[in-house]
MINULUM-251138 format. One record per residue (C-alpha): chain; residue in one letter; y, z, x. Coordinates in steps of 0.05 Angstrom, whole numbers, always signed. Layout:
# residues N
ch aa v w u
A A Y Z X
...
***
This chain:
# residues 590
ch aa v w u
A X +1381 +1137 +290
A X +1319 +1133 +337
A X +1305 +1068 +360
A X +1240 +1031 +336
A X +1210 +1033 +400
A X +1230 +1106 +412
A X +1198 +1126 +344
A X +1133 +1090 +367
A X +1130 +1130 +434
A X +1147 +1191 +397
A X +1091 +1184 +350
A X +1041 +1164 +405
A X +1060 +1204 +467
A X +1107 +1259 +440
A X +1163 +1237 +489
A X +1222 +1185 +478
A X +1270 +1157 +527
A X +1336 +1165 +485
A X +1365 +1199 +548
A X +1339 +1230 +609
A X +1358 +1300 +585
A X +1307 +1289 +529
A X +1250 +1289 +583
A X +1215 +1349 +615
A X +1217 +1353 +692
A X +1166 +1311 +728
A X +1178 +1251 +684
A X +1172 +1184 +713
A X +1225 +1120 +708
A X +1173 +1089 +664
A X +1187 +1147 +610
A X +1259 +1140 +621
A X +1263 +1067 +609
A X +1223 +1074 +546
A X +1159 +1046 +583
A X +1193 +983 +600
A X +1197 +994 +670
A X +1156 +1024 +731
A X +1183 +1062 +788
A X +1178 +1043 +859
A X +1131 +1078 +907
A X +1184 +1125 +932
A X +1176 +1159 +864
A X +1105 +1173 +876
A X +1119 +1204 +941
A X +1172 +1247 +904
A X +1129 +1267 +844
A X +1067 +1284 +889
A X +1111 +1338 +924
A X +1147 +1359 +861
A X +1085 +1370 +825
A X +1059 +1415 +882
A X +1125 +1453 +881
A X +1121 +1464 +808
A X +1045 +1482 +807
A X +1030 +1519 +872
A X +960 +1541 +875
A X +942 +1490 +825
A X +964 +1422 +852
A X +963 +1399 +932
A X +994 +1337 +950
A X +961 +1303 +1008
A X +964 +1238 +1051
A X +895 +1206 +1060
A X +915 +1147 +1099
A X +968 +1100 +1120
A X +978 +1029 +1099
A X +985 +974 +1148
A X +1061 +970 +1133
A X +1066 +1040 +1151
A X +1069 +1073 +1080
A X +1036 +1141 +1063
A X +971 +1139 +1018
A X +983 +1196 +969
A X +932 +1236 +928
A X +941 +1295 +885
A X +890 +1351 +885
A X +887 +1385 +817
A X +847 +1444 +792
A X +858 +1516 +767
A X +797 +1537 +801
A X +833 +1547 +868
A X +785 +1504 +902
A X +841 +1453 +932
A X +799 +1435 +987
A X +736 +1391 +988
A X +697 +1447 +1027
A X +717 +1499 +973
A X +699 +1452 +914
A X +627 +1441 +945
A X +614 +1508 +961
A X +631 +1533 +889
A X +588 +1469 +862
A X +647 +1443 +817
A X +645 +1373 +794
A X +700 +1327 +827
A X +730 +1267 +790
A X +770 +1218 +829
A X +822 +1174 +783
A X +856 +1111 +820
A X +910 +1068 +794
A X +937 +1009 +821
A X +883 +977 +863
A X +909 +913 +839
A X +988 +938 +836
A X +1009 +894 +787
A X +962 +927 +738
A X +1004 +993 +746
A X +989 +1029 +680
A X +943 +1081 +712
A X +998 +1104 +757
A X +1052 +1122 +699
A X +994 +1142 +649
A X +967 +1186 +704
A X +1028 +1223 +718
A X +1043 +1233 +644
A X +971 +1259 +629
A X +977 +1307 +691
A X +1044 +1337 +668
A X +1014 +1346 +596
A X +951 +1378 +619
A X +981 +1425 +666
A X +1031 +1447 +614
A X +972 +1462 +569
A X +990 +1402 +519
A X +927 +1363 +529
A X +854 +1380 +558
A X +866 +1453 +552
A X +820 +1491 +599
A X +792 +1427 +632
A X +819 +1444 +697
A X +784 +1510 +703
A X +717 +1473 +709
A X +725 +1414 +752
A X +773 +1384 +811
A X +814 +1324 +799
A X +834 +1276 +855
A X +890 +1232 +827
A X +908 +1171 +874
A X +968 +1142 +836
A X +972 +1074 +880
A X +918 +1052 +919
A X +943 +986 +938
A X +1011 +1015 +963
A X +1036 +958 +1003
A X +1017 +909 +944
A X +1057 +958 +896
A X +1119 +946 +938
A X +1115 +868 +936
A X +1157 +881 +872
A X +1185 +831 +825
A X +1181 +805 +752
A X +1125 +756 +730
A X +1075 +781 +787
A X +1026 +782 +734
A X +1041 +724 +684
A X +982 +741 +641
A X +1012 +810 +619
A X +1061 +839 +575
A X +1104 +889 +617
A X +1130 +925 +651
A X +1191 +882 +673
A X +1173 +884 +743
A X +1109 +904 +779
A X +1071 +901 +845
A X +1024 +849 +869
A X +948 +838 +866
A X +931 +840 +944
A X +949 +880 +1000
A X +1001 +861 +1055
A X +942 +833 +1091
A X +923 +799 +1033
A X +860 +833 +1016
A X +838 +845 +944
A X +813 +920 +953
A X +766 +911 +889
A X +723 +865 +932
A X +723 +908 +989
A X +682 +968 +976
A X +621 +954 +1016
A X +650 +906 +1074
A X +710 +955 +1080
A X +754 +907 +1120
A X +821 +934 +1093
A X +848 +998 +1124
A X +867 +1019 +1054
A X +793 +1016 +1034
A X +768 +1052 +1099
A X +819 +1110 +1085
A X +790 +1113 +1012
A X +723 +1112 +1037
A X +736 +1173 +1084
A X +769 +1208 +1019
A X +706 +1196 +982
A X +663 +1221 +1033
A X +700 +1286 +1041
A X +699 +1298 +968
A X +640 +1266 +942
A X +668 +1254 +869
A X +616 +1258 +815
A X +655 +1204 +777
A X +702 +1151 +806
A X +751 +1120 +753
A X +786 +1054 +767
A X +843 +1038 +724
A X +861 +966 +708
A X +891 +913 +661
A X +853 +852 +640
A X +867 +779 +647
A X +840 +737 +593
A X +852 +714 +519
A X +890 +746 +460
A X +850 +789 +414
A X +859 +857 +382
A X +812 +898 +422
A X +858 +940 +467
A X +811 +969 +523
A X +745 +956 +558
A X +710 +1016 +583
A X +651 +1000 +633
A X +605 +1053 +664
A X +549 +1053 +713
A X +496 +1074 +724
A X +478 +1048 +653
A X +442 +987 +670
A X +433 +1000 +743
A X +415 +1055 +801
A X +378 +1109 +790
A X +337 +1112 +722
A X +336 +1181 +704
A X +414 +1188 +718
A X +433 +1131 +675
A X +433 +1174 +613
A X +488 +1207 +641
A X +528 +1148 +650
A X +518 +1125 +580
A X +535 +1195 +554
A X +603 +1190 +593
A X +615 +1120 +566
A X +598 +1140 +493
A X +642 +1202 +498
A X +704 +1164 +517
A X +697 +1107 +472
A X +688 +1156 +416
A X +752 +1194 +440
A X +793 +1127 +438
A X +763 +1104 +377
A X +788 +1170 +341
A X +854 +1159 +374
A X +862 +1093 +336
A X +838 +1047 +395
A X +792 +990 +392
A X +747 +996 +453
A X +689 +955 +476
A X +638 +969 +528
A X +639 +900 +570
A X +688 +860 +600
A X +717 +811 +547
A X +719 +747 +588
A X +692 +684 +556
A X +628 +652 +579
A X +666 +588 +578
A X +738 +588 +597
A X +786 +590 +540
A X +735 +578 +487
A X +727 +644 +444
A X +667 +614 +408
A X +627 +615 +469
A X +621 +689 +468
A X +610 +743 +526
A X +557 +762 +576
A X +554 +832 +600
A X +541 +851 +673
A X +529 +895 +729
A X +581 +888 +780
A X +557 +874 +855
A X +577 +934 +900
A X +640 +900 +928
A X +670 +926 +862
A X +674 +1000 +852
A X +626 +1004 +791
A X +571 +970 +831
A X +583 +1011 +889
A X +586 +1083 +866
A X +517 +1077 +827
A X +490 +1062 +902
A X +510 +1130 +919
A X +481 +1164 +855
A X +548 +1176 +824
A X +583 +1155 +764
A X +639 +1100 +762
A X +684 +1075 +705
A X +724 +1015 +700
A X +780 +1018 +653
A X +814 +957 +627
A X +870 +960 +582
A X +887 +890 +550
A X +938 +852 +582
A X +966 +820 +520
A X +985 +893 +491
A X +1057 +917 +512
A X +1067 +967 +566
A X +1077 +1030 +521
A X +1015 +1014 +483
A X +975 +1005 +551
A X +1005 +1070 +581
A X +987 +1109 +515
A X +913 +1085 +519
A X +907 +1096 +591
A X +936 +1166 +585
A X +888 +1181 +531
A X +831 +1159 +572
A X +849 +1202 +628
A X +851 +1261 +576
A X +785 +1245 +549
A X +756 +1241 +619
A X +776 +1311 +635
A X +752 +1334 +569
A X +683 +1299 +580
A X +679 +1326 +655
A X +697 +1398 +633
A X +643 +1396 +578
A X +586 +1359 +613
A X +609 +1358 +689
A X +563 +1415 +710
A X +501 +1388 +682
A X +520 +1317 +704
A X +529 +1339 +777
A X +459 +1372 +777
A X +429 +1307 +757
A X +471 +1269 +804
A X +437 +1317 +856
A X +370 +1305 +833
A X +380 +1229 +840
A X +400 +1241 +908
A X +332 +1275 +919
A X +296 +1219 +886
A X +331 +1168 +931
A X +298 +1199 +991
A X +235 +1177 +969
A X +249 +1109 +955
A X +210 +1082 +1019
A X +155 +1034 +997
A X +177 +1027 +927
A X +212 +965 +891
A X +286 +966 +885
A X +326 +919 +850
A X +386 +890 +894
A X +423 +862 +834
A X +421 +854 +757
A X +435 +800 +711
A X +438 +788 +628
A X +378 +756 +605
A X +376 +695 +563
A X +368 +741 +498
A X +431 +746 +458
A X +461 +782 +398
A X +514 +767 +351
A X +572 +814 +352
A X +637 +817 +304
A X +693 +814 +352
A X +764 +827 +327
A X +808 +765 +344
A X +862 +725 +313
A X +862 +657 +284
A X +863 +601 +332
A X +866 +529 +345
A X +838 +484 +399
A X +871 +421 +412
A X +885 +368 +471
A X +944 +392 +513
A X +994 +335 +534
A X +1008 +371 +595
A X +939 +385 +621
A X +897 +333 +582
A X +845 +389 +571
A X +830 +427 +505
A X +878 +490 +501
A X +869 +548 +454
A X +931 +577 +415
A X +928 +641 +382
A X +964 +661 +316
A X +976 +736 +326
A X +1001 +744 +256
A X +934 +724 +227
A X +878 +773 +246
A X +810 +741 +247
A X +737 +771 +262
A X +700 +725 +307
A X +625 +723 +303
A X +607 +707 +373
A X +543 +715 +417
A X +538 +770 +469
A X +486 +771 +523
A X +477 +845 +539
A X +404 +854 +557
A X +414 +870 +629
A X +351 +860 +677
A X +335 +870 +747
A X +348 +805 +789
A X +327 +805 +864
A X +276 +857 +879
A X +251 +877 +948
A X +203 +934 +968
A X +239 +985 +1010
A X +218 +996 +1082
A X +175 +1057 +1088
A X +213 +1086 +1149
A X +277 +1047 +1150
A X +313 +997 +1188
A X +329 +982 +1264
A X +396 +952 +1284
A X +392 +925 +1355
A X +434 +949 +1414
A X +474 +890 +1412
A X +500 +901 +1346
A X +497 +974 +1349
A X +569 +996 +1363
A X +603 +957 +1303
A X +549 +969 +1249
A X +551 +1043 +1266
A X +624 +1043 +1251
A X +604 +1010 +1179
A X +553 +1060 +1168
A X +600 +1120 +1185
A X +649 +1099 +1133
A X +599 +1099 +1079
A X +574 +1165 +1104
A X +503 +1135 +1119
A X +462 +1174 +1162
A X +432 +1142 +1225
A X +408 +1157 +1296
A X +411 +1123 +1365
A X +342 +1105 +1394
A X +334 +1139 +1457
A X +283 +1096 +1495
A X +259 +1029 +1496
A X +194 +1009 +1460
A X +149 +952 +1474
A X +112 +911 +1425
A X +136 +956 +1367
A X +103 +940 +1298
A X +164 +916 +1254
A X +182 +868 +1197
A X +229 +806 +1211
A X +262 +761 +1166
A X +269 +693 +1193
A X +311 +645 +1143
A X +271 +582 +1119
A X +344 +559 +1095
A X +414 +583 +1116
A X +478 +557 +1087
A X +546 +574 +1102
A X +598 +578 +1047
A X +649 +520 +1045
A X +711 +559 +1044
A X +737 +627 +1061
A X +725 +688 +1018
A X +766 +752 +1033
A X +770 +722 +1107
A X +696 +714 +1114
A X +650 +651 +1116
A X +595 +679 +1070
A X +517 +668 +1085
A X +465 +649 +1036
A X +398 +660 +1074
A X +328 +649 +1043
A X +265 +676 +1075
A X +221 +735 +1066
A X +202 +796 +1110
A X +139 +782 +1155
A X +104 +831 +1203
A X +114 +820 +1274
A X +113 +857 +1342
A X +179 +859 +1378
A X +214 +902 +1433
A X +263 +955 +1416
A X +316 +967 +1461
A X +347 +1035 +1479
A X +408 +1044 +1444
A X +387 +1007 +1379
A X +403 +1048 +1314
A X +350 +1075 +1266
A X +375 +1077 +1198
A X +325 +1123 +1155
A X +312 +1100 +1083
A X +297 +1173 +1066
A X +371 +1192 +1051
A X +409 +1203 +985
A X +445 +1138 +1001
A X +380 +1096 +1004
A X +405 +1043 +954
A X +473 +1033 +992
A X +431 +1027 +1058
A X +391 +972 +1026
A X +455 +939 +997
A X +485 +932 +1069
A X +423 +912 +1104
A X +379 +873 +1060
A X +400 +802 +1081
A X +390 +778 +1010
A X +433 +831 +979
A X +497 +798 +950
A X +545 +842 +987
A X +503 +858 +1050
A X +533 +848 +1118
A X +495 +785 +1128
A X +519 +759 +1063
A X +591 +771 +1088
A X +575 +730 +1150
A X +578 +787 +1198
A X +511 +759 +1232
A X +531 +684 +1229
A X +517 +673 +1297
A X +442 +685 +1288
A X +439 +628 +1244
A X +480 +574 +1288
A X +438 +536 +1337
A X +469 +544 +1405
A X +420 +513 +1450
A X +393 +440 +1446
A X +362 +381 +1486
A X +392 +314 +1491
A X +357 +259 +1453
A X +332 +223 +1514
A X +298 +287 +1538
A X +268 +301 +1469
A X +241 +234 +1470
A X +203 +251 +1539
A X +184 +318 +1514
A X +154 +285 +1451
A X +111 +233 +1491
A X +86 +290 +1536
A X +65 +333 +1480
A X +35 +278 +1439
A X -5 +258 +1507
A X -30 +323 +1519
A X -45 +350 +1447
A X -87 +305 +1405
A X -77 +356 +1343
A X -6 +356 +1348
A X -5 +278 +1350
A X -46 +279 +1288
A X -1 +328 +1254
A X +61 +288 +1274
A X +26 +224 +1244
A X +7 +259 +1179
A X +83 +285 +1171
A X +110 +212 +1181
A X +58 +185 +1124
A X +75 +239 +1074
A X +143 +256 +1080
A X +189 +193 +1075
A X +251 +236 +1085
A X +224 +261 +1150
A X +203 +195 +1176
A X +272 +167 +1162
A X +312 +223 +1199
A X +313 +215 +1272
A X +338 +286 +1288
A X +286 +319 +1245
A X +233 +277 +1281
A X +259 +297 +1347
A X +263 +369 +1328
A X +192 +370 +1306
A X +179 +369 +1383
A X +239 +405 +1405
A X +213 +469 +1363
A X +145 +466 +1402
A X +180 +465 +1470
A X +190 +533 +1510
A X +267 +520 +1508
A X +269 +531 +1436
A X +307 +591 +1417
A X +261 +635 +1379
A X +320 +678 +1351
A X +348 +624 +1320
A X +351 +635 +1243
A X +322 +708 +1258
A X +363 +764 +1222
A X +377 +816 +1280
A X +362 +875 +1236
A X +288 +894 +1231
A X +249 +939 +1183
A X +199 +989 +1201
A X +144 +1032 +1171
A X +147 +1080 +1229
A X +210 +1117 +1256
A X +219 +1094 +1329
A X +225 +1148 +1381
***
């Protein structure tokens, strides 16, 4: 008799784990266990080489980095075009798609589904002919060290596999918060791989957290609401095509991340969003490339989640084979438009407006009662009783913070040139070193009218919120400064890194915090003497001080503020305090 699980897998995937002999070569531990378990990383290493051996000239196994704990980061290059190097793919104008699993290594569906889909496609059982028109770069596990922090219950909000890896790296970085700041060695390796292959689409395979409901996968794509306006139609076409394929295969996909507006309260509904560029779906549109976030639902069992992820990968290969050539031309046209962003208004972020619409969401009956454990209202679901929830969805996405791009670009002072240059290289951003000093250059400076530091560490950083605006000024430019032109394909990414009010800028991540810390000061008794001398010498200043005392009660009561009123007017005051070190310019320096 065929076991019920085996029967379900046979219908869904065409494979069954009754015995190892029943499975073809290149199978995974996941298949051999009936999709109850997942293998360790040594299986990835072995399979990478085995696929290359089985399909010479079609599959190439590469190392693209090494983790802090010394493990190789593996990728499989797969194509029937013969273009197994990035140079060959670019020379032939082939679309490249990079699919990664295990950025959160407890959410490991992508690894097992990817190997399964790859074997079926290479055997001609799925996505027939797709590899004749594209190059696939498959990274089975991005967070390799986290994958090997292996154990049961590493993902308590998830049904299966029996054991899995850990969310963060060995250095405790969350890689899916690291695309822009690129602190982790793993991310640095990934960005070098991305710069080499320049994938048209970057696919990030995950598993949700969250509530219990019937929808089994979320598929989000950008650009749809963000990035280059004309290129958004291609992002929407990719999303629409994959969702249609999954629906035809019996899935219940949604196009937004299904996280409640109010924690644990289904009636609160949902809000769609555009992720900031610390996330993959926020990052790649700034390179004029497509990104897809695939989130299978954590409360579906592992066989179901692997099946859906496998179906998604096959759909992606089909969609790229059908449309990749035209999408690539559109991406290259977006590159050209990005080079002309100087002087234009550019959105740094996006958010849903207050506008909402009601949707039918496929959930279960539930109750909300006070818990005798937490003392809070807790939701309990009855998965035997399907129910349609009529809930609000806010999905009218609009630009948030907007700035006018500099006409020429940005100048990074020589004091910061070395480390900023390394960041720019990681992102493939073009810059040059200013060869000679320039006196009294007409530039724009950003002085913070208010600067506040985060109260706790975030990814090892103390974040900065700086408020202010750019203003015209003349300043000396030192030889050895960096000029970062806005006229380049990655202009939006340049702005994401260097505009201080961008949510994931180098400034926002605290890389320039020293500029917003007062280091020189005068003692109070000195400030008293300075104040009396200034008042005696400048009647206008005396009148201004008196008026301030009378009109601003907070100022009048604050002895430190009163003394600083005079200290700011003294020659010892640091004019660079709260001055963002990076400058903007409308004229390229020599």
